N, C-alpha and C positions, 0 to 999 in steps of 0.2 A: 820345535823339541830337534837338539843334536844326536847325531847317532852314539856318540860318546856316552850319553844318557841311556842308551837301552844296553840290554845285556848280550851285547855281540862281543868276541872272540877278538884277540887281538891281531891274527891275520886279515879279519876281516875290515877290522877298522883302518888297518895298513892299506889296502886296497881301495878304501874308500876316500882315504887321503889322497892316495897317489892319482885320483880321478876328480881332486878338491869337490868331492862330497862331503859336506859337512854338517848340514841343516836337512833334515828328513823333511819330503813334502807331506799335504797332508795326508795323501792316501799311502805312503809309507808308513807314518806317523801311526795311523789307525790299524794297517793289515798288517806289518811284522808282528806286533806283540800277540797279535791272536793268531798266526799262524806257527809261530815260536811255541807256545803254549799248547798246541793240538788242534785248534779248532780249524773247523772245516768254513770257507767265506765264501762269499759271492759280492762280488765290488764293481760299482757302475762308478767309471769315471773317464773321459775323456782322452783322446792320446795326446801324449805329451804331459803326463803328470807324472812320471816316472812308474809306472807300474808295473815294470819287468824286474826293476830294483825291490817294488814291492813284495814279489813273490819269489824273487831269486835270491835276495840275501837270506831269507829265513830257510829256503830250500837247501842252501850249501851251509847253515849252520847247523840244519836238523842230520843231514848226511855226515859231514864230518864229527859230530858229535854222537853218533852211532843211533838218535832215534830214527831216521828213513834210509833205506836200503839203496833206491834207486829213485829218480825222478823224471817224469815224461811232460813235456811241454806240447802242447797241441794249438798250433796256428793256421789259420785260414790260406796265407799265401809265402811260398816260399821266400820272398822279397822280408816278408816279416819274421817269418823262421830264422832266417841268417842274421838278419839284426839282433832278435832275442839269443841267439847263440854267443854272436860277439861280447853282448854287454856281459852274458855270466862269465864267459870266460875272463873278460875283465876284473869282475866282482870275486871271482876265485884265483886270481892269478897265485896268491900266496899258498895255495892248496895243489896238493897232487892229484887232479880230480881231470879224469876223462868226461869232456863232455862236445857229443856229436848232433850234427844238424843232419837229418834225410830231408830230400824232397822230390819230384819227381821233374824231369828233364835234362837227368844228367845222371852221367854213370851209375848204375847200379850195381855194379860189379863191385866197385871201387868202394861202396858205400858196404858191400856184405862182408868184404873184408875187413872195414875198418872195425865193423860192429861184433866179428869176432874176437875181436882183442878185449874187448869188454868192454861197458860204456856204464857211467853214472850219473850222468845228467843228459836226457835224449829231447832236442828240439826235433819235432816232424810235423810237415803235412798230413792231415789224416788218410790221403789214398797212398801215398809212398809207404806210409808206415803199415798199413794193411798189407799190401804188395811185400813188405819184407816180412811180415809175421808169418804170411802164407809159405812162404818160402824157407821157413825156419831160422831166417837170420835173428829174430828179435822174439824173446818169450816174452810176452805183455805180463803175464803174470808176476814179472820180478819186481813190477813197478809199483810203487805203495806211497807214491805223491804223485797226482794228477793236477794238472792246471790246463784247464780252458782258456786261450786267450783269445781276445775277439768271439766272443761267443755269439753277439747278435750276429757278426758277419759270416760266422759258420752256418749260422741255419738259412743266411739268407742265399749261401753259394749252397745249399742243399746238403752239407755235410752231416744234418742230421742222423741219417742210418749208421754213418761210419764212427760218428761219436760213439751210437748207443753200442755198436760192436765193441770197439776198442776198451770203453770206459767198463764193459762187462767182462772183458777177458784180463782186465789188470787183479791186480792183490783183491783180495776180499775186504782187507783191514787198513785200507788206502786212507789217505787226506787225499779230498776232492775239493776243487777250488776254479770258480768260475769269474770270468773278468773281462767286463763288457763294457761298450759306451751307453748303454740301454740295460736296462731290467724291466721287459714286459713279461707278458703270461706265458708266452711260448720258451722262454728261457727258465722260466720258476719251472714250467711243466716237465721239462728235461732235467731240471737241478733236483727236483724231488724225489728223480728216481732215485738218487745216489748219494744225496745227503738229507738226513734227518733235519738235523737242527742246525742251520747253517748261520752264521755270522751276518748280519748284511749289513753292507758298507756302501754308501751313497756320498759320493764328493759332488760337489758342485750342481749347478740347475741342469736341469734335463734340455736336452737340445730337440729339435726336429729331425729327422735322418735329411742327408744331403740331397737325396732321390726325390723329396717331394718338394713341388713348385707350388707356394702357397700365396692368395691373394684374398685382399679384404674389401668389400664391395661395401661402399657407403647408403644409405637409402632410408628411405621412408618406413615405419611398419606398413604402411599399407601397399607400398611397392613391392615388397617382400614377396610375393606368390607370382606375381607377373613375371620378375626377374627370375623364378626360381622355374615355371615354365619354358622360358626361354633358353634356360640352362638346358632343360632335359628335351625339349626340341633338336638342338644342337649336338646332342651326344647321345644317341636314342642306342648306339652299338657298345655304349661302354658300360660296366656296371657302375652304379651311383648307390652311395648311401647319404641318404638326409637326416640329419641328426636334429631333432628336436626336444623340448626340455619336458614334457608331462606326456602321459599316457593318453591325458585327453586330447592331446594336440595331435599324437600322432593317428589316431584314430579320424579326427575331423578331417588333417591335412590328406591323410590319404582317399579318405571318402570325396572330397573336393574335386582329387586329380584322377578318380576314377569316375565321375560324374563326366569329365572332360574328355574321356576314350583313353587315358593313360593305363598303362597295366605296370601297379605297383603293389607291393607288401608290405601290410604292417608287422611292426615288431615290438612288444615291450614286455616289461615283467607281468603284467596283468594276466597275460597268456597263462595257458598249461603250457605245460613242458611238454607236451606231444605236439600243441601247435606250434611251440615255437621252434622243435625239431623239423618238425614239418615244411615251417615259413623258410628255414635256412637251407634245407634240403631245396627246393624249389629254387632259391636264392642262387645256390651253388650251380645248379641243373640252367640258370638261365631263361626258367618259366616266366621270370621277370628280372629284369635288370636294375630295377629300382626300390629299393629297400629304404621306406619310411620309419625311422626308429628313435628310442630313446637312448642313453649311454648302456643300457643293457648290452647293444651291440659294439661298446667299444672297446672291451675287453672278453676275451677268453673263446673266441668265434674264431674257428680256422678256416676264412674265407680268402681265396684268392684272386686274384685277376682285378682287383677294384680299380676302376680308373678315376674316379672322382669321390671326393669326398667334401658333403656341403652343411655348412653349420648353419642351417635355417635359424636356430636360436644358438645363441652364444653357449659355451659352457662354463659352468660354475665356478671353474679354477682350472688353471694352468695344466694342472699335473692332467687332469680331464680331457681338456684341448688336445694337448699331444698324443692321449691315446685314440681321441677320435680321428685325429687325421692319420696317425699309424697305423689307420685300417688299409691306407693305398703306399703306394713306393715299397713294397714288400717283392722279397728275392730278386734284389738289384734292378727292378724296373722301377722307370719314373712315374708318380703317381701326380696328381692335383690335389690341392683344397681349397676350398671358397669357404671364408666365413661372410656373413651377412651382419653386418654392424647397422644399428638402429641410429638416426642421428636424431629422432623426436625422442628417444627414452627417457632423458633426462628431464626433458622438457614436459612429459605427460606423468612424470613421478613428481615434480614440481604442484602440478593442478590437482592431483590426487590427495598429495599432501596438504590443499589448500582448501579441499573439499572436506576432509576431517575435519580442520580447524574449525569450518561453519558450523559445526554441532553446539558450540557454545550458543549462538545466535538461536538456534531452533529451540533449545530447552529453554530458554529465556521468554520463549514466545516474540522474539524479535524477527523482523526481516533484515538478512545478512544487506551490506554494501551491494547495489548494483551491479558495481564496476566486477564484484568478484563474484557473483552470481553468471556474470554473463562470459567469464573465464571458464567457469565450470560447466556450464550448457556446452561450451565450444571443447572441452576434455573428451579425449576417447572415450567409450564405453561409459559415459553419462547416462546416456538414454537406456542403457539395460541396468544400471544402478538405480534409477530412479522410476523404471516404468512401474506402474502398478498392475500385477497379474492377479486379479481377483478371484477366487475359486467361487463357486456356486452360494451366493446369499452372502458371500465376504464383506460387501459393502454396505448392504442393507444392518447386518449386526453389527459393523464398526470394529471388525476384527484388527487389531493390530497389526502395522505393516514390518516387513522386515527392513525398508530403507526408512531414511529419517530425511524428511524434507519439508518445507517451509509449511506445503499443504497438509502433509499428513500431520503434522503436529498439529495444525488447527482442526481439523477433521477429530482426531483423539480425544482433544480438550473438549 
């Protein structure tokens, strides 16, 4: 979509032409119209996709049209704040707007002097902005358009309390927008305090944080438990989450580890809320450093300092996988994720399919070919499926059996 096709003023289009901006990027195409019409947005898009123009252009348009009084843009670092300020000044080159940037590490008095002359758009790092606000140099209540850029980095760098203080002090009738490379439960929990019905815009595939060192271990299903214990033995001081696919697997794996002397905690959605809260509390307090859990632990839990995430069973989809491994590598710290990939998974699935197909032989009272019967006997779990567990007197009364095998079929006849 071309910028000329949007409802932008002539001065804005002239500035865009001077910058050789003719075609809107995907994030700009989807975001600019939403902000222009007054919607609050939450945008997930990685760096380099044109996010600054996506909120800068509609901010300029709304200020110059009188729909917005003042705009505030929060950035996690001074380098990013300077970059945002520079780009917005270029976008507003043909307007008479005062656009300032404030950040720590340089002259405070000079910033106070500039702010006293007035400001239309202020780009700031949270710490310096709060300092200026306490000194009376900035009236946060005058800002009715707020952008939190790189929201995920803000949280990782510990700015959550500063962001709460700043946004709460801005105008009550403000527009609030969150831009981030990721949108996880922590960002949603913050945004929901200030935005009731945001328009959520997600651009591109989700990516794992660069702080996470991820590796895949290819092994047979029968080798997974031994590999798990090997990892646990080498990392006894680290907080570890082991993800499995089902509630039953959680309890089975936890019991098996406890019998071997490991101090582990189980967690899944089948537990009562008090028990889940107690488990999480004990894990946070390091009463146990290993948590065996389903995907209930992949989202919504505020657990810090997790050193390793182990995908004992693979996640059902890519998004769940990202949420799982996102439990580690938080707050700017390095993390490690290990995924077990079963090399005999496809082979096992094929054998199970062959077993199901043999029901046609059984129903006809025919014995299946020997080579198929031999493959089935070698299939994992075959003995469990065909094992006859008679209740008292079941065999004598010829009760039907749950599994179908050639022998069972003959007996039932």
